[in-house]
C-alpha positions in Angstrom: -20.5 7.3 -9.2 -19.2 5.4 -12.3 -16.8 2.5 -12.4 -15.1 0.9 -14.4 -12.9 -2.1 -14.3 -9.1 -1.6 -15.7 -7.6 -5.0 -15.3 -10.1 -7.3 -16.0 -10.6 -9.3 -12.5 -7.9 -6.6 -10.6 -8.3 -3.5 -10.2 -11.8 -2.0 -9.9 -11.8 1.6 -10.2 -14.5 3.8 -9.1 -14.8 8.1 -9.7 -17.9 10.4 -8.6 -19.4 11.8 -5.0 -18.6 8.5 -3.3 -16.8 10.7 0.1 -13.1 11.1 0.1 -10.3 9.4 1.9 -9.3 9.6 5.9 -6.5 12.5 6.4 -3.7 12.8 9.4 -3.0 16.1 7.9 -5.0 19.8 8.1 -3.2 21.1 5.3 -5.3 20.3 2.6 -2.6 20.6 -0.2 -0.6 17.7 1.9 -3.8 15.8 1.8 -4.4 15.7 -1.5 -0.9 14.9 -2.6 -1.0 12.1 0.2 -4.4 11.0 -1.8 -3.0 11.0 -5.2 0.5 8.8 -3.7 -2.0 6.6 -2.3 -3.5 5.8 -5.1 -1.2 5.6 -7.4 -1.7 2.2 -9.3 0.3 0.6 -12.1 -2.2 -0.2 -14.7 0.4 -3.1 -17.1 -0.7 -5.7 -14.1 0.5 -9.0 -15.7 -1.5 -12.0 -15.9 -2.4 -13.6 -12.2 -0.4 -17.1 -12.1 -3.2 -18.6 -10.9 -7.1 -19.0 -11.2 -8.6 -15.4 -9.3 -12.2 -15.9 -10.5 -13.5 -14.0 -8.0 -10.5 -11.7 -6.6 -11.9 -8.6 -7.5 -10.4 -6.2 -5.2 -7.4 -4.9 -5.4 -4.2 -5.0 -7.8 -2.6 -8.8 -7.2 0.8 -8.0 -6.3 2.5 -11.5 -6.0 1.5 -15.4 -4.5 1.4 -15.4 -1.0 4.8 -17.8 -0.5 6.7 -14.7 -2.2 6.1 -12.9 0.6 7.8 -15.1 3.3 7.3 -14.7 7.6 9.6 -11.7 8.2 9.8 -9.7 5.2 9.0 -6.3 3.3 9.2 -5.8 -0.4 8.1 -3.7 -2.5 6.9 -5.7 -5.5 7.0 -4.4 -8.6 3.4 -5.2 -9.2 2.7 -1.6 -7.4 3.9 1.4 -7.8 3.9 3.0 -3.7 3.4 0.1 -1.4 5.4 -2.0 0.9 4.1 -5.6 1.3 5.0 -7.0 5.1 4.0 -10.3 6.6 4.4 -11.4 9.9 2.8 -14.4 11.9 0.1 -12.4 12.8 -0.3 -12.2 8.9 -0.2 -10.0 5.8 0.0 -5.8 5.8 0.6 -3.1 3.2 1.6 0.4 3.8 2.7 3.4 1.4 6.6 4.2 0.4 5.8 8.0 -0.4 7.7 9.9 2.6 4.8 11.8 4.7 6.6 14.9 5.2 6.8 16.6 1.5 4.4 13.7 0.0 7.2 13.0 -2.6 10.0 11.4 -1.9 10.4 7.5 -2.7 11.3 5.6 1.0 14.1 2.7 0.8 13.4 -0.1 3.0 15.5 -2.4 4.6 13.9 -5.5 3.9 14.7 -7.7 7.3 13.9 -5.0 10.0 11.1 -3.3 7.8 12.9 0.5 8.4 11.9 2.7 5.8 14.0 5.7 5.4 13.4 9.0 3.2 16.7 9.8 0.9 15.3 13.7 1.2 15.2 14.3 5.1 16.0 11.3 6.8 12.4 10.9 8.3 12.1 7.1 9.5 9.4 4.7 9.7 8.6 1.2 11.7 7.7 -1.5 9.5 4.5 -0.8 10.3 4.6 3.5 9.1 5.6 4.6 12.4 7.7 7.4 12.5 10.8 6.4 14.2 12.6 9.6 13.5 11.5 13.2 11.7 11.4 16.0 11.1 7.9 14.1 9.6 5.3 13.3 12.1 2.4 11.9 10.3 2.9 7.7 10.0 2.4 6.5 6.4 -0.7 5.1 5.3 -2.0 1.5 5.6 -4.1 0.1 2.4 -6.6 -2.8 2.8 -4.8 -6.6 1.7 -6.9 -9.4 0.4 -5.8 -13.1 0.1 -7.4 -14.7 -2.5 -7.0 -17.5 -4.1 -2.7 -18.2 -2.9 -2.4 -14.4 -4.2 -1.7 -11.4 -2.5 -4.4 -8.4 -3.5 -3.3 -4.8 -2.3 -6.2 -1.9 -2.2 -4.3 1.2 -2.5 -7.5 3.4 -2.2 -8.9 1.5 0.6 -7.1 3.1 3.8 -7.3 0.8 7.4 -5.9 0.8 10.4 -2.3 1.3 11.3 -1.2 -2.4 12.4 -3.8 -4.1 10.4 -3.1 -7.6 9.1 -5.1 -10.0 7.3 -4.5 -13.5 8.6 -3.6 -16.6 6.7 
């Protein structure tokens, strides 16, 4: 397996024969599109505003205080991801509609409900389908808290509802 550090201390990327991400769809073309959508990470992450020594997993998306309890945001530092926080902790999930795997969802920042502008599918604040035609829930990604910062690893899928506690 060949590994490289794409942005110092922030994004660790590997390539090679290390297995594949799990998928929900039965259509291999849709699976590939979902994996591609889930792994799009901005390469131009700015300097981290704190000592990030030891914080090597994922992409920095903001400070813990940037995400008040009860909010959902699309961080400008990471594309195609919503980051949310409630009393249980932080979580992150895809903002790409699972029907066609190409439409970016819009989100209501107070309720967390996201809607596809193309087909009208809607998803709750955890990525569960509320209204179709989409039937596959949104992907959830690993969140790490380190040194006061929030990091999202959009290449590592986690179970829906997984929270990273403070």
